[in-house]
C-alpha positions in Angstrom: 62.0 41.2 10.8 61.2 38.3 12.8 61.8 38.8 16.7 62.9 35.0 17.0 66.2 33.4 16.1 66.7 29.8 15.5 69.5 28.1 17.6 71.4 27.1 14.2 71.6 30.9 13.2 72.8 31.9 16.7 75.4 29.2 16.7 77.0 30.8 13.6 77.2 34.0 15.5 78.8 33.1 18.8 82.1 34.9 17.8 80.4 38.0 16.6 81.3 41.1 18.9 78.3 42.7 18.3 76.2 39.9 19.6 75.3 40.2 23.4 73.6 37.0 24.8 71.4 37.1 28.0 70.3 34.0 30.0 66.9 34.9 31.6 66.1 31.4 32.9 64.0 31.9 36.0 61.6 29.7 38.1 58.7 31.5 39.9 58.5 28.7 42.3 62.0 28.4 42.8 63.8 31.9 42.6 67.4 30.9 43.0 67.0 27.9 40.3 67.8 30.2 37.4 71.1 31.6 38.5 72.1 28.1 39.7 71.5 26.6 36.3 73.5 29.5 34.7 76.4 28.8 36.9 76.2 25.2 35.9 76.3 25.8 32.1 74.9 28.5 29.7 75.6 29.7 26.4 79.1 31.0 25.5 79.4 34.6 26.5 75.9 34.8 28.2 75.3 37.3 31.1 72.7 36.4 33.6 69.4 38.5 34.1 67.6 37.8 37.1 63.4 38.5 36.8 63.5 40.1 40.3 66.9 41.5 40.8 67.4 42.8 37.3 64.1 42.9 35.4 61.9 44.2 38.3 62.0 47.2 40.7 61.2 47.3 44.4 57.6 46.2 45.4 55.7 48.7 47.3 53.1 46.9 49.3 49.6 47.8 48.7 50.8 49.8 45.7 52.7 47.9 43.0 52.2 44.4 41.5 54.4 41.5 42.2 57.1 42.4 39.2 57.0 46.1 38.8 59.2 47.5 36.1 62.6 49.0 37.5 63.2 52.8 37.5 64.6 53.3 33.9 67.9 54.9 35.2 68.4 52.0 37.4 67.8 49.4 34.3 70.0 51.5 32.0 72.9 51.1 34.5 72.2 47.1 34.3 72.0 47.3 30.4 75.4 48.9 30.6 76.8 46.5 32.9 76.0 43.8 30.5 78.1 45.3 27.8 74.8 46.4 25.6 75.6 49.2 23.6 73.6 51.1 20.7 74.9 48.9 17.8 74.6 45.7 19.7 72.2 42.8 18.9 71.2 41.3 22.0 69.8 37.7 22.0 67.8 36.6 25.1 66.8 33.1 26.1 65.2 31.1 29.0 64.3 27.5 29.4 62.1 27.3 26.4 58.8 28.8 27.8 59.8 31.9 26.4 58.0 34.2 29.0 61.1 35.4 30.6 62.9 35.8 27.6 60.1 37.9 26.2 59.8 40.0 29.4 63.5 40.7 28.8 63.0 41.3 25.2 60.3 43.6 25.8 62.0 45.4 28.5 65.3 46.1 26.4 63.2 47.4 23.8 61.5 49.7 26.5 64.5 51.0 27.2 65.7 51.7 23.8 67.7 48.8 22.6 67.0 48.6 19.0 67.9 45.0 18.0 66.7 42.3 20.4 65.8 38.5 19.6 64.6 35.8 21.7 66.2 32.3 21.0 63.5 30.2 19.6 63.0 27.0 21.8 65.3 28.4 24.4 68.0 26.5 26.3 66.2 23.5 25.5 66.5 23.8 21.8 70.1 24.9 22.1 70.8 21.7 24.2 68.9 19.5 21.6 71.1 20.7 18.8 74.4 20.0 20.9 75.5 23.4 20.4 78.4 24.6 22.6 77.9 25.5 26.3 80.3 26.6 29.1 80.2 27.5 32.7 82.9 30.4 32.4 81.6 33.7 33.2 81.9 36.2 30.2 84.4 39.2 30.3 82.5 42.1 29.9 83.1 46.0 28.9 80.8 48.5 30.4 79.0 50.1 27.7 78.0 53.9 27.2 74.5 52.9 26.2 72.1 56.1 25.5 68.6 55.1 26.6 65.5 56.3 24.5 62.6 55.2 26.8 59.6 54.3 25.0 57.0 54.7 27.5 54.4 55.0 24.7 54.3 51.1 25.0 52.8 50.9 28.6 49.6 52.0 30.0 48.9 52.7 33.7 46.0 51.5 35.8 44.5 55.1 35.7 44.7 54.9 31.8 42.8 51.7 32.0 40.2 53.1 34.4 39.6 55.9 32.2 38.9 53.9 28.9 37.1 50.7 30.3 33.8 52.0 28.6 35.5 53.0 25.2 34.5 50.6 22.6 38.0 51.4 20.9 39.9 50.1 23.9 40.8 46.4 23.8 42.5 44.6 27.0 43.5 41.1 26.8 44.5 38.8 29.8 47.5 36.4 29.3 46.7 34.3 32.1 44.9 30.9 32.0 41.4 30.9 31.4 40.6 29.6 35.1 42.4 32.4 36.6 40.6 34.8 34.1 37.2 33.6 35.1 37.8 33.7 38.9 37.5 29.9 39.2 41.0 29.4 40.5 43.7 32.0 41.9 46.8 30.1 43.3 48.9 33.5 43.4 46.9 36.6 44.0 44.7 37.9 47.0 41.7 38.4 44.6 40.3 36.2 41.6 38.9 37.5 38.4 39.8 39.8 35.6 39.8 43.6 34.7 36.2 44.2 33.4 35.7 44.1 29.7 39.0 41.9 29.2 39.4 39.2 26.7 41.4 36.1 27.6 44.2 34.8 25.4 46.3 32.4 27.6 49.9 32.9 26.4 50.3 29.0 26.4 48.0 29.2 23.2 50.9 30.7 21.3 52.9 27.4 21.4 52.8 23.9 20.0 53.2 20.7 21.9 57.0 21.0 21.2 57.3 24.4 23.0 57.7 26.2 19.8 55.8 29.2 18.7 53.0 28.3 16.1 53.6 29.8 12.7 53.3 33.2 12.3 50.3 33.0 9.9 48.4 30.8 12.5 49.1 33.3 15.4 48.0 36.2 13.1 44.6 34.3 12.5 44.1 33.6 16.0 44.7 37.3 17.3 42.7 38.7 14.4 39.8 36.4 15.4 40.2 37.6 19.0 40.5 41.3 18.6 38.3 43.9 17.0 39.4 45.0 13.6 42.4 47.4 13.7 42.5 48.0 17.4 45.8 47.8 19.2 45.3 45.8 22.5 46.8 46.2 25.9 48.1 43.1 27.3 48.1 42.1 31.1 48.7 38.8 33.2 49.4 38.5 37.0 52.5 40.5 37.2 53.3 41.8 33.7 55.7 38.8 32.9 53.7 36.4 30.7 51.8 39.3 28.9 55.0 39.9 27.3 54.9 36.4 25.8 51.5 37.6 23.9 53.4 40.8 22.9 56.1 38.6 21.3 53.7 36.4 19.5 51.9 39.5 18.3 55.4 40.8 16.9 56.0 37.7 15.4 52.6 37.2 13.7 53.4 40.8 12.1 51.1 42.7 14.3 53.1 45.1 16.1 52.0 48.1 18.1 50.3 46.2 21.2 50.9 47.8 24.5 51.7 46.4 28.2 50.0 47.2 31.4 53.2 46.4 33.4 51.5 46.4 36.8 48.7 43.9 35.5 46.4 41.9 38.0 48.6 42.0 40.9 48.6 45.8 40.9 45.1 46.2 39.8 43.7 44.6 42.8 45.7 46.7 45.2 43.1 49.4 45.2 39.7 47.8 46.1 38.0 50.8 44.3 39.0 49.3 40.8 36.1 47.1 39.4 36.9 43.5 39.2 35.0 40.9 37.1 34.5 37.0 37.2 32.3 34.4 36.0 32.0 30.7 36.3 31.6 28.3 33.2 33.3 28.6 30.1 32.0 31.6 27.8 31.1 30.2 24.2 
């Protein structure tokens, strides 16, 4: 089943009590913008999930990356506070870039929510379709959701270190080629990438209209990138945009990839971990 849901389909489900909608709009350059936009208007019934307050744990300087996963029990309480239960179908959306929605999608599944979809095109597509909006806050009933943590979906820095020389290990960086190559690093303290990693910028998953490429096109792109049959581990700067690649893989019918949640910003907190960089595009 596709992890994406089209606006015209969601519009028919707004009165379905099993549907819970999560607004995950967030601007890394302006952390308060997402909640402000939500307060102005959002999809009917939507709760707001903040990347830093709800989808991330505490940053420990010198140890964690910029958006570490929260402790599972803390996130489970947050999931319950949104009214999500074991039989809920959760639909997540962001502004249309799909990165924030993909992080929420991945994280909900990590904690054991079975049925999660991402609104294709996000708020932008919903607005373009002239579907209903509201500024009213939803009435939420706290749920009794029972977590089933899927920790097999993640790898740690130590896991990566122990497999760097394994030809069956495939690591893929979701950042821009310039950051991957070490030519530019606007955010983190060190430039470059984890040795042996391939680069598939998450932006390559979408067309000029901000919609995902066709599933077959994505499947061809990932199959061309990855060694046959290998399930990759995705990372990025802080474990957010890597989820975009995980969502694209799922949409392409290639499930089973994993996430390195700490990503580059965690990797570089330990100077003994190797770093690679090169200048000039690799052909």
